[in-house]
C-alpha positions in Angstrom: -45.0 21.9 -64.2 -48.3 22.5 -62.1 -49.9 25.7 -61.7 -49.8 25.3 -58.0 -45.7 24.8 -58.1 -45.7 27.5 -60.4 -47.6 30.2 -58.2 -44.9 29.1 -55.5 -42.0 29.6 -57.7 -43.2 33.1 -58.8 -43.9 34.1 -55.0 -40.3 32.9 -54.0 -39.2 35.1 -57.0 -41.1 37.9 -56.1 -39.7 37.3 -52.2 -35.9 37.2 -53.7 -36.6 40.3 -56.0 -37.9 42.8 -53.4 -35.6 41.3 -50.8 -32.6 41.9 -52.9 -33.9 45.2 -53.9 -34.1 45.8 -50.1 -30.9 44.4 -49.4 -29.3 46.9 -52.1 -31.0 49.6 -50.6 -29.9 48.9 -47.2 -26.3 48.9 -48.6 -26.2 52.2 -50.5 -27.5 53.8 -47.0 -25.2 52.0 -44.4 -22.6 54.1 -42.2 -19.5 51.9 -42.9 -18.1 50.5 -45.6 -17.9 47.1 -44.3 -21.7 46.8 -44.0 -22.3 48.5 -47.1 -20.2 46.0 -49.2 -21.5 43.1 -47.0 -25.2 44.4 -48.1 -24.3 44.7 -51.7 -23.0 41.0 -51.9 -25.5 39.4 -50.2 -28.1 41.2 -52.4 -26.0 40.5 -55.3 -26.6 36.6 -54.2 -30.0 37.2 -53.3 -30.6 38.9 -56.9 -29.0 36.1 -58.6 -31.0 33.7 -57.2 -34.0 35.5 -58.0 -33.0 35.7 -61.8 -32.4 32.3 -62.0 -35.6 31.3 -59.8 -38.0 33.0 -62.2 -35.8 31.9 -65.4 -35.0 28.6 -64.9 -38.3 27.2 -65.4 -39.8 26.4 -69.0 -42.8 28.2 -68.5 -44.9 30.7 -70.5 -44.1 33.6 -68.5 -46.7 35.9 -70.1 -49.8 34.6 -68.5 -48.2 34.4 -65.5 -47.1 38.0 -65.2 -50.0 39.7 -63.8 -49.8 37.1 -60.9 -46.3 37.7 -60.2 -47.0 41.7 -60.2 -49.3 41.0 -57.6 -47.0 38.7 -55.5 -44.3 41.6 -55.8 -46.3 44.2 -54.7 -47.4 42.3 -51.8 -43.8 41.3 -50.9 -42.5 44.6 -51.6 -45.1 46.6 -49.1 -44.3 44.4 -46.2 -40.8 44.9 -46.7 -41.4 48.5 -47.0 -43.3 48.7 -44.0 -41.4 46.3 -41.7 -38.0 47.1 -42.9 -38.1 50.6 -43.6 -41.1 51.5 -41.6 -43.0 53.1 -44.4 -46.4 52.9 -44.0 -48.6 52.7 -47.8 -50.5 55.9 -48.8 -54.3 55.8 -49.7 -53.1 55.8 -53.4 -50.5 52.8 -52.7 -53.4 51.0 -51.2 -56.1 51.7 -53.5 -53.7 51.1 -56.8 -52.5 48.0 -54.9 -56.1 46.7 -54.8 -56.3 47.0 -58.6 -53.0 45.4 -59.0 -54.4 42.7 -56.8 -57.6 42.5 -59.0 -55.3 42.3 -62.2 -53.3 39.5 -60.5 -56.4 37.5 -60.0 -58.0 37.7 -62.7 -55.0 36.8 -64.7 -54.8 33.4 -62.4 -58.8 32.6 -63.2 -57.6 32.6 -66.9 -55.0 30.1 -66.4 
């Protein structure tokens, strides 16, 4: 598998993991049992898809982990902001820059 394809799959996995987590959170705080159940069901399906996406390829996941963590951080922050209205704090931005720097360093080592 090419490195570019690996990056696309890792980004997709990050979207699925952070998105599935957000769906579960929406389910936990839903006002009705029907909505709660639907969010849980869809969240479970999305998280199962994430698990398959990240584990099905025959890649050496260790060296790609830094890139994945950087993708996950970005996606999680976007979901937190646009879905839950949570603006990142200064410490989150600074820490995030370190995470992104680490992901970039890891990607250069490939």
